[in-house]
N, C-alpha and C positions, 0 to 999 in steps of 0.2 A: 169253522165248518159246522161245529155243533150248534153254535148260535144261529146260523142260517137255517139249519134243519128245524130248530125250535121255532124260529120265526115263521117258517113255511107251514109248520104243523098247526099253529094257532091263528094263522091269518084267516080272518073271516071271509075275505074276498077270494074267489077262485082265481088262481093264477095259471095261465096257459103254460104248459111245459115248453112250448116253442120259444117262449121268452128266455128261459134259461139256456136253451140250445143256441139261440141267436147270440146271447151274451157270451157264452163259452166260445162259440165260433169266432166272434169278433176278437176276443182276447187271444185266441190261438193264432189267427192271422196276423195280429199286431206284433206278437212276440216271436213268430216263426223265424223271420230273418235273423234276429239276434241269437236265438237258440241254435240255429243251423251254423252260424259263424263260430259260435263257441265250440261246437262239436268238431268243426273242420279245422283242427289245429294244423295238420299237414295235408293239404289237398292232394288227391292221388289221380286227378284227371284234369284235362285242360278246362272242361266246363266248370268244375268246382274251383279251380284256380282263378278263372275269370270272375266267378261269383265273389270269391274272397277279395279279389283286387277291387272290384266295383264297390262292394260293401265297405271296405276299408277306406276307399277314396271318398265315398259319400259321407261316411261318419267321421272323417277327419275334421276336427272342430272348425278350423277356418273355412273349409269348403262347406261344411254343414250349415254354418251360420249364413254364408252367402246364398246358399240354396233357399233357406227359409226367407231371406230378404227378397229374393227373386219371386218366390211364390207369393209373398205378401203384395208385391207390386202387381203381379198378374191378377190376383184375386181382387186387389183394390180397384181394378177397372170396373168391377161389378159391385163390390162392397167398399165404398169409399173409406170406411173407418180402418180398413186394413193398411192404408198408406201410413197410418200413425206408427205401425210396427216397425217401419223402416228406420225410425229414430233410434232403434236399438243398435244401429250400426255404430253408435258411440262406444260400444263395448270393444269393437275392433280398433278404434282410434286411441283409446286410453288404456295404458298398461295398468294404471291404478284401478280402474273399473274391472279389468279382467282379473286382477288379483282378488278383488272383492267377490266376484262371482265364483272364483275358484275356491274361496274359503267356504262356500256353501255347497258346491258341487263335489269337491273332493271327499268330504265326509258323508257322501250320499247314503252309504250303507248304514252308518250310525244314525243319521237323521231319519232314514226310512224305518229302522227298527224302533226308534223313539216315537215316530208317528203311529206305528202299529200299536205301541203301548198306549198312546193317547186313545186310539179307537177301542182297545180292550177295556181300558178304565171306564170310558163312557158307556160301553156296552154293559159292563157289570152294574153301574149305577142306574142305567136305564131299566134293566131287568128288576132291580130292587124297587125302584119307584113305581114300575108298572104293576108288579105283583103284590107289593106290600101297601104302598100308598094308594094305588089304583090309577088307572089312566085318566080319570077325571081331574087328578091333581096336576097333570101335565098340561099346561095351558099356554096360550099365545097372548102375552101381555101387551102386544103391539096394537091390540084392538081397543075396545071401549074400556076405560079404566075401571068403571064400576062393575062391569061384567065381562071379564076376559074370556074369550072363547076357547073351547077345547082345541088343542094343537094336533091331536092324533087320535086314531081309533084302533090302530093295530100296533103291535110291538115294533115292527119295522118302521112305521111312521114315527113312533115315539123315539126310536133310536136315532133316526135321521135328524129329527128336531132337536133332540138333546145334544147330538154331536155338533150341530150348527151353533146352538146357543152356548154350550159348555166350552168349546174351544174359542169362540169369539169373546166370551165374557170371562172365562176362567172360573165360572161360578154357575151353579144350577138354579140359583134363586130366580133369575128372569124367566125360567121355563116352568116353574112350579107355582102353585097357589101360595098365598101368604101362609106363614107358619102358624099353627094353632096356638092359642094362648095358654096361660097356666091352668085354665079350666080342665084341660086334658093333659096331665103331666107326662103320661107315657108317650103320647103322640108328639108332644113338644120336645121331649128328650130325644126321640128318634130323629126328628127333623134337625135338631142341633148337631147330632153326630153325623147325619147324612151331609148337611151343608158344609160343616167345618172340615170334615175329612175330604170331601171333594175339592174344596178350595185349596187345602194343603197339598194334596197329592197332585192334582192336575194344575191348579192355578199357580202354585208356587214351585213345587219340586220339578215337575216335568218341563215347565217353561224355562226354569233355570238350567235344566240339563241341556236343552236345545241351545240356549245362549252360551253355555260353557263349551259345548262342542264347537260352535262357530268361532268363539274367541280363541280356543286352543289352536284351531286350524290357522287363524290369522297369525298367531305367534309362530307356528311351525313354518308357515310360508315366509314370514319375515326372516327367520333364522336361515332358511334355505337360500333366500336371495342374498343375504349378507355373506353366507359361506361361499356361495358361487362367485360373487363379485370378488371376494378376497382371493379365492383360488385362481380366477382368471387374471387378477392383477399381480399376484405374487408367486405364481408357479408357471413354468413353461408348459405350453399346450401339449407338446408331444411327449416329453419325458417326465414332466412333473417335478422338475428341480426347483427347490425353493429359492426365492430371490436372495435371501440372506446367505445361503450356501455359496452362491456365485460371488457375492460381494465380499465374502470372507476369504476368498482364495488369494494367497500372498503372491506377489510378483506376477499377477495376471491382469492384463488390461481389458479383457473381454467383459462387457457389461451384460446385464440381464436381458435388455432389449435386443442386443446383438444375437445372443443365443436363441431367444424366442422367435425373433422375426427374420433372422438371416440364416444362421447355422441350422436351425430346426424349423424352418418356415413350413407351416402346416399345409399350405397349398402345394408346395413342391412334393410333399409326400403323396398328396392326392393325385397330382399329375403323374407321378412315378407309377402309382397303382394302375391308372388308366393306360399308361404306356405299356406296362407288363400284360394287361388284359388283352391287348391287341397284338401281342407278340407270341409266336410259337415258342414252346419250351426248348425245342432243338436249336433255336436261334439265339438263346440267352447265354450270356457268359456266366461264370460261377456265382457271383453275388446276385445277379438277376434271377438265375434259376433257383437259388436258395429262397429268395423272397417270394417268388411265384409259387413255390411249393408250400409256403407257410403263410399265404395271404390271410387265411382264416384264423391265424394265431397272431400272437404279439411277440414272439421270440426274436423277430428281426427288428423290432422297434426299440430304440434306446430307452432304458428304464433308469430314471434317477441319475443319469450321467450325460456328458456331452464331450465334444472333442477336447476342449480346454481342460476338463477334469481328467480325461484319459492321459493327456500329455503330462499333467502334473502328478499323475499317479494317485489321484484322490478318488474316494468312493463315498457316496452319500450314506451316512449311518442309518438313515431311515429308508433305505432301499426296500422296495416292496415287490412282491411277485406280480406276474402279469395278471393273475386272477384278481388280486386286490386292486390293481389299477383299473381293470374292467368294471369292478363293482363300484368304484368311485365315479 
């Protein structure tokens, strides 16, 4: 904010205040739905509940992606290049690609803060070059090689140009005139410190930070997938009994798959809950009434046990509480 105030105060061109008002209004309208949904944790009216339901439905990733594809198709009827965006539907078709995108979107907060640090570093270096070296030193070398043209006249223009060149190249050298020779030792020393420090901080460290965040997320996703597959393969879905525990039971012919897919078949539990939701409490027998009163809890769900283990008088040594099972 202080930098923007500084830019506005030294800008030699008059800026209509309506421009700032329009930009602020646009950002407010853009973020209002998200802010309102974050505020409405528990809606207290039908209107607000409807809004939350519609917002959550639209922002649900699979639906949101398909909405974007539909919009691209409709807009593509007028702007043909929008049809190319429909090729991004490959993200819905490939689980590997979805994992790749997730490795970038999940650490969005960390990447966003790192991007803000990028902007701050460029802002500081732009101010140094503008006030110490002078704006005439900030040039556009894409023009005539013998006489590169000036890239900016104001601090905000120099900042935008430096941001574009600095992040793209990882170095400020393409945005500045050639370094002075040894005829001016002081200026030469200042340019060496300026160029080398910018390259180390932004070109090396910050870019490596971004790469590290994404690579760490890749590793975390791989571990989560491996752990989830192992849990689905070696633990019963309902009670979480380990495969080895069932196989180690002496004198028992029950297999892990029998417990998981027959005795504790997950769909039977779901059908039972649907059955209870449509039945009055007064019509329920004892066990049904107990489960109906505790549907929101897990006290009625078998935890680290099954019928065969109960008959054998065995108990899982790693038995966990209902809260721990919910956290898993």
